C-alpha positions as a Markdown table, in Angstrom:
| # | Residue | x | y | z |
|---|---|---|---|---|
| 1 | Met | 19.4 | -13.4 | 15.5 |
| 2 | Asp | 17.7 | -12.3 | 18.7 |
| 3 | Trp | 18.8 | -8.8 | 18.1 |
| 4 | Leu | 16.9 | -8.5 | 14.8 |
| 5 | Thr | 13.6 | -7.5 | 16.2 |
| 6 | Leu | 11.2 | -4.6 | 16.3 |
| 7 | Glu | 11.1 | -4.7 | 20.1 |
| 8 | Gly | 12.4 | -1.6 | 21.7 |
| 9 | Ile | 12.0 | 0.5 | 18.6 |
| 10 | Asn | 10.9 | 4.1 | 19.3 |
| 11 | Trp | 8.3 | 4.5 | 16.6 |
| 12 | Leu | 8.0 | 8.3 | 17.2 |
| 13 | Ala | 11.7 | 8.6 | 16.5 |
| 14 | Val | 11.2 | 6.5 | 13.3 |
| 15 | Val | 8.5 | 8.8 | 12.1 |
| 16 | Val | 10.5 | 11.9 | 12.8 |
| 17 | Ala | 13.6 | 10.4 | 11.2 |
| 18 | Phe | 11.5 | 9.4 | 8.1 |
| 19 | Leu | 10.1 | 13.0 | 7.9 |
| 20 | Ala | 13.6 | 14.4 | 8.1 |
| 21 | Thr | 14.8 | 12.2 | 5.3 |
| 22 | Phe | 11.8 | 13.1 | 3.2 |
| 23 | Ala | 12.5 | 16.8 | 3.8 |
| 24 | Ile | 16.1 | 16.3 | 2.7 |
| 25 | Gly | 15.0 | 14.6 | -0.5 |
| 26 | Phe | 12.4 | 17.2 | -1.2 |
| 27 | Trp | 15.1 | 19.9 | -1.1 |
| 28 | Trp | 17.8 | 17.7 | -2.7 |
| 29 | Tyr | 15.7 | 17.0 | -5.8 |
| 30 | Ser | 14.3 | 20.5 | -6.1 |
| 31 | Asp | 15.4 | 23.4 | -8.3 |
| 32 | Ala | 17.1 | 24.9 | -5.2 |
| 33 | Gly | 19.1 | 21.7 | -4.7 |
| 34 | Phe | 20.5 | 19.4 | -7.3 |
| 35 | Phe | 17.5 | 18.7 | -9.5 |
| 36 | Lys | 18.6 | 20.9 | -12.5 |
| 37 | Val | 22.0 | 19.2 | -12.6 |
| 38 | Trp | 20.6 | 15.7 | -12.1 |
| 39 | Arg | 18.0 | 16.2 | -14.8 |
| 40 | Arg | 20.6 | 17.7 | -17.2 |
| 41 | Leu | 23.1 | 14.8 | -16.6 |
| 42 | Gly | 20.3 | 12.3 | -17.1 |
| 43 | Arg | 19.0 | 14.0 | -20.2 |
| 44 | Ile | 15.5 | 14.1 | -18.7 |
| 45 | Ser | 13.3 | 16.8 | -20.1 |
| 46 | Arg | 10.4 | 18.6 | -18.3 |
| 47 | Glu | 8.1 | 16.8 | -20.8 |
| 48 | Asp | 9.6 | 13.4 | -19.6 |
| 49 | Met | 8.9 | 14.4 | -16.0 |
| 50 | Glu | 5.3 | 15.5 | -16.8 |
| 51 | Gly | 4.6 | 12.3 | -18.7 |
| 52 | Ala | 5.9 | 10.1 | -15.8 |
| 53 | Ser | 3.6 | 8.6 | -13.2 |
| 54 | Met | 4.7 | 10.7 | -10.2 |
| 55 | Gly | 2.3 | 8.8 | -7.9 |
| 56 | Val | 4.2 | 5.5 | -8.6 |
| 57 | Ala | 7.6 | 7.3 | -8.3 |
| 58 | Phe | 6.7 | 8.9 | -5.0 |
| 59 | Gly | 5.0 | 5.8 | -3.7 |
| 60 | Gly | 8.1 | 3.8 | -4.3 |
| 61 | Thr | 10.3 | 6.3 | -2.6 |
| 62 | Ile | 8.1 | 6.6 | 0.4 |
| 63 | Val | 8.1 | 2.8 | 1.0 |
| 64 | Ala | 11.8 | 2.4 | 0.4 |
| 65 | Asn | 12.6 | 5.4 | 2.6 |
| 66 | Ala | 10.3 | 4.1 | 5.4 |
| 67 | Leu | 11.9 | 0.6 | 5.2 |
| 68 | Gly | 15.4 | 2.1 | 5.2 |
| 69 | Val | 14.7 | 4.1 | 8.4 |
| 70 | Ile | 13.1 | 1.1 | 10.1 |
| 71 | Leu | 16.0 | -1.1 | 9.3 |
| 72 | Leu | 18.4 | 1.6 | 10.6 |
| 73 | Ala | 16.4 | 1.7 | 13.8 |
| 74 | Val | 16.5 | -2.1 | 14.1 |
| 75 | Leu | 20.3 | -2.2 | 13.5 |
| 76 | Met | 21.0 | 0.6 | 15.9 |
| 77 | Asn | 18.9 | -1.2 | 18.6 |
| 78 | Gly | 20.6 | -4.5 | 17.9 |
| 79 | Leu | 24.1 | -3.1 | 17.9 |
| 80 | Gly | 23.4 | -1.1 | 21.1 |
| 81 | Ile | 23.9 | 2.3 | 19.4 |
| 82 | Asp | 21.9 | 4.8 | 21.4 |
| 83 | Asp | 23.5 | 8.1 | 20.8 |
| 84 | Trp | 23.3 | 10.7 | 18.0 |
| 85 | Ala | 27.0 | 10.3 | 17.0 |
| 86 | Gly | 26.8 | 6.5 | 16.6 |
| 87 | Gly | 23.5 | 6.8 | 14.7 |
| 88 | Leu | 25.0 | 9.5 | 12.4 |
| 89 | Val | 28.0 | 7.3 | 11.6 |
| 90 | Leu | 26.1 | 4.1 | 11.1 |
| 91 | Gly | 23.5 | 5.9 | 8.9 |
| 92 | Ala | 26.2 | 7.5 | 6.8 |
| 93 | Leu | 28.0 | 4.2 | 6.3 |
| 94 | Leu | 24.8 | 2.4 | 5.3 |
| 95 | Gly | 23.9 | 5.2 | 3.0 |
| 96 | Leu | 27.3 | 5.3 | 1.3 |
| 97 | Ile | 28.1 | 1.6 | 1.1 |
| 98 | Phe | 24.8 | -0.1 | 0.5 |
| 99 | Arg | 22.6 | 2.5 | -1.1 |
| 100 | Gly | 25.4 | 4.4 | -2.8 |
| 101 | Gly | 27.0 | 1.2 | -3.9 |
| 102 | Ala | 23.7 | 0.1 | -5.4 |
| 103 | His | 23.5 | 3.3 | -7.3 |
| 104 | Ala | 27.0 | 2.9 | -8.6 |
| 105 | Leu | 26.3 | -0.7 | -9.7 |
| 106 | His | 23.0 | 0.0 | -11.4 |
| 107 | Asn | 23.9 | 3.3 | -12.9 |
| 108 | Gly | 27.2 | 1.9 | -14.1 |
| 109 | Phe | 25.5 | -0.9 | -16.0 |
| 110 | Ala | 22.8 | 1.5 | -17.3 |
| 111 | Ile | 25.7 | 3.7 | -18.6 |
| 112 | Arg | 24.3 | 6.8 | -16.8 |
| 113 | His | 26.5 | 9.8 | -16.2 |
| 114 | Pro | 28.6 | 9.3 | -13.1 |
| 115 | Gly | 27.4 | 12.7 | -11.7 |
| 116 | Ile | 23.9 | 11.1 | -11.3 |
| 117 | Thr | 25.4 | 8.4 | -9.1 |
| 118 | Val | 27.3 | 11.0 | -7.0 |
| 119 | Ile | 24.1 | 13.1 | -6.5 |
| 120 | Asp | 22.0 | 10.1 | -5.6 |
| 121 | Ala | 24.6 | 8.4 | -3.4 |
| 122 | Ala | 25.3 | 11.7 | -1.6 |
| 123 | His | 21.5 | 12.1 | -1.0 |
| 124 | Asp | 21.2 | 8.6 | 0.5 |
| 125 | Thr | 24.3 | 9.1 | 2.6 |
| 126 | Val | 23.1 | 12.4 | 4.0 |
| 127 | Gly | 19.6 | 11.2 | 4.5 |
| 128 | Leu | 20.5 | 8.1 | 6.4 |
| 129 | Ala | 23.1 | 9.9 | 8.4 |
| 130 | Val | 20.4 | 12.5 | 9.5 |
| 131 | Ala | 18.0 | 9.6 | 10.2 |
| 132 | Gly | 20.6 | 7.9 | 12.4 |
| 133 | Leu | 21.3 | 11.2 | 14.2 |
| 134 | Val | 17.5 | 11.7 | 14.9 |
| 135 | Leu | 17.1 | 8.1 | 16.0 |
| 136 | Gly | 20.0 | 8.5 | 18.4 |
| 137 | Leu | 18.6 | 11.7 | 19.8 |
| 138 | Phe | 15.5 | 9.9 | 20.9 |
């Protein structure tokens, strides 16, 4: 596994890609994006949101997002993907298959509305596709 290394990773590109995914998530789960539908499908009230620990929720998403972008950078580096198109495709595939698949698995067993899975999986697919695009541009 000589290719599984942090050597050769452009950390500025990782930071920019992370910020891009965070901006996408900020819009995606806002009232301008899909938040109203997501909240309605999940039967989550404003009171539920206000009572939740948003620091824990955001902290977890920040760490998971950062690790996802770092792993994407490592995979792109190891696979020799150094252009925006290859990064876009790899990011989209990882987002759809691994993260989207995890949403489908967990939301299915939790008996959540399938629309929640579609919104969440689409977010991860778009986010990692854009992260791959950004990494490939650097």
